[in-house]
C-alpha positions as CSV (number, residue, x, y, z in Angstrom):
1,M,157.2,119.2,-29.1
2,R,158.1,120.8,-25.9
3,T,157.1,124.6,-24.9
4,Y,159.2,127.6,-24.2
5,E,158.1,127.6,-21.3
6,D,159.6,123.9,-21.0
7,Y,163.3,124.3,-21.8
8,R,162.9,127.6,-19.5
9,R,162.8,126.0,-16.9
10,I,165.5,123.0,-17.5
11,L,167.7,125.9,-18.2
12,E,167.0,127.8,-14.6
13,L,167.7,124.7,-13.1
14,W,171.1,124.1,-15.0
15,E,171.8,127.6,-14.4
16,L,171.4,126.9,-10.3
17,G,173.4,124.2,-10.5
18,V,171.0,121.2,-10.6
19,P,172.7,118.6,-12.2
20,K,170.5,116.8,-15.3
21,K,169.1,113.6,-14.1
22,R,167.9,115.9,-11.1
23,I,166.2,118.4,-13.2
24,G,164.7,115.0,-15.6
25,I,162.8,113.7,-12.0
26,L,161.8,117.2,-10.8
27,L,160.1,118.4,-14.2
28,Y,158.9,115.0,-15.0
29,I,160.7,115.3,-18.7
30,P,162.9,112.8,-20.2
31,R,166.9,112.8,-19.5
32,A,167.5,113.0,-23.5
33,T,165.1,116.2,-23.5
34,V,167.1,117.8,-20.4
35,R,170.6,117.2,-22.5
36,D,169.2,118.7,-26.1
37,C,168.0,121.9,-24.3
38,I,171.3,122.2,-22.7
39,K,173.1,121.5,-25.9
40,R,171.3,123.4,-28.1
41,Y,170.9,126.6,-25.8
42,S,173.2,126.5,-23.1
43,S,171.9,129.0,-21.0
44,L,168.6,131.4,-20.9
45,S,170.4,133.7,-22.3
46,G,170.7,131.2,-25.4
47,L,167.2,130.3,-25.1
48,E,165.9,134.6,-25.5
49,E,168.6,134.6,-28.4
50,S,167.0,131.8,-30.1
51,R,163.4,133.2,-29.9
52,G,164.4,136.8,-30.7
53,S,165.8,135.2,-34.1
54,A,162.7,133.6,-34.8
55,E,160.6,136.2,-34.0
56,R,162.6,137.9,-36.0
57,G,162.8,135.8,-39.0
58,T,158.7,135.6,-39.7
59,S,157.6,136.7,-43.1
60,T,155.5,139.6,-41.3
61,A,158.7,140.8,-39.5
62,V,160.9,140.2,-42.1
63,L,158.5,142.5,-44.5
64,S,157.5,144.9,-41.7
65,R,161.5,145.6,-41.0
66,I,162.1,146.4,-44.6
67,C,159.2,148.8,-44.9
68,D,159.4,150.7,-41.4
69,F,161.4,154.0,-42.8
70,Q,163.2,154.6,-39.9
71,N,165.4,151.4,-40.8
72,V,167.3,154.0,-43.4
73,V,170.3,151.2,-43.2
74,L,168.4,148.0,-43.9
75,Q,166.0,150.1,-46.6
76,Q,169.3,151.0,-48.5
77,A,170.5,147.9,-48.6
78,Y,167.2,146.0,-49.9
79,A,167.5,148.9,-52.9
80,Y,170.7,147.4,-53.4
81,V,169.9,144.4,-53.3
82,L,166.6,144.6,-55.4
83,G,169.2,146.0,-58.1
84,I,171.6,143.7,-58.4
85,Y,168.9,141.1,-57.7
86,L,166.6,142.3,-61.0
87,G,170.6,141.9,-62.9
88,D,172.3,139.1,-61.8
89,G,170.1,137.0,-59.3
90,N,168.0,133.7,-59.3
91,I,165.9,132.1,-57.0
92,T,165.4,128.4,-56.5
93,K,163.6,126.2,-54.3
94,V,165.6,123.7,-52.5
95,R,163.5,121.6,-50.0
96,N,161.1,123.6,-47.9
97,V,163.2,127.0,-48.0
98,Y,164.6,129.2,-51.0
99,R,167.6,129.9,-52.2
100,L,169.1,133.6,-53.4
101,R,171.7,133.0,-55.5
102,V,173.4,136.0,-57.2
103,T,176.2,135.2,-59.9
104,L,179.5,138.3,-60.0
105,D,182.1,138.5,-61.8
106,A,185.3,136.9,-60.2
107,R,187.2,140.3,-61.7
108,Y,185.3,143.1,-59.1
109,P,186.0,141.5,-55.4
110,N,184.1,144.8,-53.7
111,I,181.3,144.0,-55.4
112,I,180.9,140.9,-54.4
113,N,181.6,142.1,-50.5
114,K,179.3,145.0,-50.8
115,C,176.3,142.7,-52.3
116,S,177.6,139.7,-49.2
117,E,177.1,142.4,-47.2
118,A,174.0,144.2,-47.9
119,I,172.0,140.7,-48.0
120,Q,173.6,139.9,-44.6
121,V,172.1,143.6,-43.4
122,L,168.5,142.3,-44.6
123,L,168.7,138.9,-42.8
124,P,171.0,139.4,-39.7
125,D,170.2,135.9,-38.7
126,N,171.4,133.8,-42.0
127,Q,174.6,132.5,-43.1
128,I,175.8,134.0,-46.7
129,G,177.2,131.5,-49.1
130,I,180.3,132.3,-51.3
131,V,181.0,129.4,-54.0
132,R,183.6,130.3,-56.4
133,R,183.6,128.7,-60.1
134,Y,186.2,128.0,-62.4
135,H,186.1,127.9,-66.0
136,G,189.5,125.6,-66.6
137,D,192.5,126.9,-64.0
138,K,190.6,130.7,-64.2
139,L,188.8,132.0,-61.8
140,S,185.6,133.1,-63.6
141,C,182.6,134.1,-61.4
142,V,181.5,134.0,-57.3
143,D,178.0,132.7,-56.5
144,V,177.0,135.2,-54.0
145,S,173.8,132.8,-52.0
146,C,171.8,132.5,-48.8
147,F,168.6,130.4,-48.0
148,N,165.3,132.1,-46.7
149,K,161.5,131.0,-46.6
150,Y,160.7,134.3,-47.7
151,W,162.7,135.2,-50.6
152,L,159.5,135.1,-52.4
153,I,157.6,137.5,-50.4
154,L,161.2,139.7,-50.3
155,L,161.9,140.0,-53.7
156,P,157.9,139.1,-55.1
157,Q,159.4,139.6,-59.3
158,H,160.3,136.0,-59.0
159,G,158.6,133.9,-61.9
160,K,159.4,131.2,-64.5
161,G,161.2,131.7,-67.4
162,R,163.8,134.2,-67.8
163,K,163.3,138.0,-66.3
164,H,163.1,139.2,-70.2
165,E,160.4,136.7,-71.2
166,R,157.9,138.4,-68.4
167,E,156.2,141.5,-66.5
168,I,159.0,143.0,-64.0
169,K,156.5,145.1,-61.9
170,L,157.0,146.6,-58.9
171,Q,155.2,146.5,-55.8
172,D,154.1,149.6,-53.9
173,W,156.1,149.2,-50.9
174,Q,158.9,148.3,-53.3
175,Q,158.4,151.2,-55.6
176,I,158.6,153.9,-52.4
177,I,161.5,152.3,-50.8
178,I,163.5,153.0,-54.3
179,E,162.1,156.3,-55.0
180,T,163.3,156.8,-51.7
181,Y,167.3,155.6,-52.3
182,S,167.5,155.9,-56.2
183,L,171.5,156.3,-55.9
184,E,171.2,152.5,-54.3
185,F,169.1,151.1,-56.2
186,F,171.0,152.5,-59.5
187,M,173.9,151.1,-57.6
188,G,172.6,147.2,-57.6
189,L,171.5,147.5,-61.2
190,F,175.0,149.4,-62.2
191,H,177.1,146.2,-60.5
192,S,175.0,143.6,-62.2
193,D,175.1,145.1,-65.5
194,G,176.6,147.9,-66.2
195,S,180.0,149.2,-67.0
196,R,182.4,152.5,-67.1
197,F,184.4,153.2,-69.9
198,S,186.3,155.8,-72.5
199,N,184.3,157.2,-75.5
200,I,187.4,158.1,-78.0
201,V,186.5,161.3,-80.3
202,N,189.5,162.8,-82.4
203,G,191.9,161.4,-79.8
204,K,189.8,163.3,-77.1
205,D,188.6,160.8,-73.5
206,Y,184.6,160.8,-72.8
207,P,184.1,158.7,-70.7
208,R,180.9,157.2,-70.1
209,Y,178.2,155.0,-67.8
210,Q,176.5,152.1,-69.9
211,F,174.0,149.6,-68.4
212,T,172.8,146.5,-70.6
213,N,169.9,144.9,-70.1
214,I,167.6,142.6,-72.7
215,S,164.3,143.3,-70.5
216,T,162.6,146.0,-71.4
217,D,160.5,146.6,-68.1
218,I,164.3,146.6,-66.2
219,Q,165.9,149.3,-68.3
220,R,162.5,151.2,-67.7
221,L,163.2,151.1,-64.5
222,F,167.0,152.0,-65.2
223,C,166.0,155.1,-67.1
224,E,163.6,156.1,-64.5
225,T,166.2,155.9,-61.8
226,C,168.5,158.2,-63.8
227,D,165.5,160.3,-64.2
228,R,165.3,161.0,-59.8
229,L,168.6,161.3,-59.6
230,G,168.8,163.8,-62.5
231,L,171.0,161.8,-65.1
232,H,170.5,162.7,-68.4
233,W,170.7,159.4,-70.5
234,T,170.2,158.0,-74.3
235,I,169.3,154.8,-75.6
236,K,170.4,152.6,-78.4
237,H,168.8,149.0,-79.4
238,R,170.0,146.3,-81.2
239,R,170.4,142.8,-81.7
240,S,172.5,139.9,-79.9
241,Q,174.3,137.5,-81.1
242,A,171.3,135.1,-80.4
243,G,168.6,137.8,-82.0
244,K,167.5,139.3,-79.2
245,R,166.8,142.9,-79.0
246,V,169.2,144.5,-76.5
247,G,169.0,147.6,-74.9
248,D,171.9,149.8,-74.6
249,I,171.6,152.8,-72.1
250,Y,174.5,155.6,-71.9
251,V,175.1,158.2,-69.2
252,S,177.5,160.2,-70.9
253,K,177.2,164.4,-70.2
254,R,180.2,165.4,-68.3
255,K,178.9,166.5,-65.2
256,D,176.4,163.5,-65.0
257,V,179.6,161.6,-65.4
258,E,181.4,163.8,-62.7
259,Y,178.2,163.1,-59.9
260,L,178.7,159.5,-60.7
261,D,182.6,159.1,-60.0
262,R,182.0,161.1,-56.8
263,L,179.5,158.6,-55.6
264,V,179.7,155.7,-57.4
265,G,182.7,154.9,-59.3
266,P,183.6,152.2,-61.5
267,K,183.4,148.2,-60.5
268,L,186.0,146.8,-59.0
């Protein structure tokens, strides 16, 4: 495998107008290697851009970027992605890389776009995949996905089995981020497992926000986030048709609903 300096010398001569065959002779490098280098990088600037992407893509670099509190937009995106992952995301291994996939209801194109944009902010050098899934002839849901070697470092809550069957505990650096950007974390959770609806009592319309999840740990994270935002909440437990204990969390006070309407809004 050739070094960075080998590629740099090839491209320096190429930009000076030296033919590929002559470059190989001058540098004692096979002409096929010269040709592949020029095809891959095109120019010195292309080589530098590729090198910068590789450096940004290491596990230490990615995590350092996210934990840097000067990267406000990045941390806001992370808080949102963490929330929506806990609701609708999963990670699978594909050969030597991991795939994050978030499955979202096709009725909410704005949420699909927001999820895609937030993941792209986290990993600007990675491609975001969109797969539309149909039930019969009707578009049912959309998978937003991204491949990266370090998803298990970025989202260490991944594990065997379903989320409600294992402990969901945040690491210290994650806790600091969601405490700093509680609204973004709330939004991620709400966009995955939340809804806004009206409760009609004696002909009067009482709007409320609801969050539903089976995992008691994720329920706790949602409630703690509401506390940090100053939102009053109540919880009711019920049994699903499958016999699982489900927690329905409601935010119903008028001032709290008005606050969420102003900053979060219904799912679109």
